[in-house]
C-alpha positions in Angstrom: -30.2 -353.9 -78.0 -27.1 -356.1 -77.6 -26.0 -358.0 -74.5 -22.9 -359.7 -73.3 -23.2 -362.8 -71.1 -20.9 -364.5 -68.6 -21.9 -368.0 -67.6 -25.5 -367.4 -68.7 -25.8 -364.1 -66.8 -26.3 -360.8 -68.6 -23.4 -358.6 -67.6 -23.4 -355.8 -70.2 -25.9 -354.1 -72.6 -25.9 -351.5 -75.3 -28.8 -350.1 -77.3 -27.5 -349.2 -80.8 -29.6 -347.8 -83.7 -28.1 -346.8 -87.1 -28.6 -343.0 -87.7 -27.8 -340.2 -90.0 -27.7 -336.6 -88.9 -26.3 -333.4 -90.3 -23.0 -333.5 -88.4 -22.4 -337.3 -88.9 -22.8 -339.5 -92.0 -24.4 -342.9 -91.5 -23.3 -344.0 -88.0 -24.2 -346.3 -85.1 -25.2 -344.3 -81.9 -24.6 -346.2 -78.7 -27.3 -345.6 -76.1 -27.0 -346.6 -72.5 -23.9 -348.8 -72.7 -23.7 -350.4 -69.2 -21.5 -353.1 -67.7 -22.7 -354.6 -64.4 -20.4 -353.1 -61.7 -19.3 -356.5 -60.4 -18.1 -357.4 -63.9 -16.3 -354.2 -64.9 -12.6 -354.3 -65.9 -13.1 -358.0 -67.0 -13.2 -357.3 -70.8 -17.0 -357.3 -71.2 -17.2 -353.7 -72.2 -14.4 -354.1 -74.7 -16.0 -357.2 -76.2 -19.4 -355.4 -76.5 -17.8 -352.4 -78.1 -15.9 -354.6 -80.6 -19.1 -356.4 -81.5 -20.9 -353.0 -82.0 -18.1 -351.7 -84.2 -18.2 -354.9 -86.4 -22.1 -354.8 -86.5 -22.0 -351.1 -87.6 -19.3 -351.7 -90.2 -21.4 -354.5 -91.7 -24.3 -352.1 -92.0 -22.3 -349.5 -93.9 -21.8 -347.1 -90.9 -18.9 -344.7 -91.1 -18.7 -344.0 -87.4 -19.7 -345.3 -83.9 -20.6 -342.5 -81.6 -22.0 -342.0 -78.1 -22.3 -339.4 -75.3 -20.5 -339.7 -72.0 -22.1 -337.9 -69.0 -19.9 -335.1 -67.6 -18.0 -336.4 -64.6 -18.0 -340.0 -65.7 -14.3 -340.1 -66.0 -14.0 -343.9 -65.9 -16.3 -344.2 -69.0 -14.4 -341.5 -70.8 -11.1 -343.2 -70.1 -12.5 -346.5 -71.3 -13.8 -345.1 -74.6 -10.7 -343.0 -75.3 -8.5 -346.1 -74.4 -10.6 -348.1 -76.9 -9.6 -345.5 -79.6 -12.7 -343.3 -79.7 -12.0 -339.5 -79.9 -13.8 -336.8 -78.0 -15.0 -334.2 -80.5 -18.1 -332.5 -79.1 -20.2 -331.6 -76.1 -23.8 -332.5 -75.5 -25.9 -329.6 -74.4 -29.4 -330.1 -72.9 -32.1 -328.5 -70.7 -34.5 -330.2 -68.4 -38.2 -329.6 -69.3 
């Protein structure tokens, strides 16, 4: 879990394990990346993503990946603007 602080206040978090699955070589998977609503569009999400990418690179990861919930167009725009490419869909069922 990584955090980004502003004046001693936690304003952004991301949980990031290193994984390997059939469709991806060694990669960092971002779980629950969140920036406090009052601090959005202030560069904290970009700073956190840059940190995660550097951290993953240092650990031999070939990719950084995550899922964006359908309808979360702001998040999708943010990640695509940061250079991430949409390449799949996540399919699930509630149990």
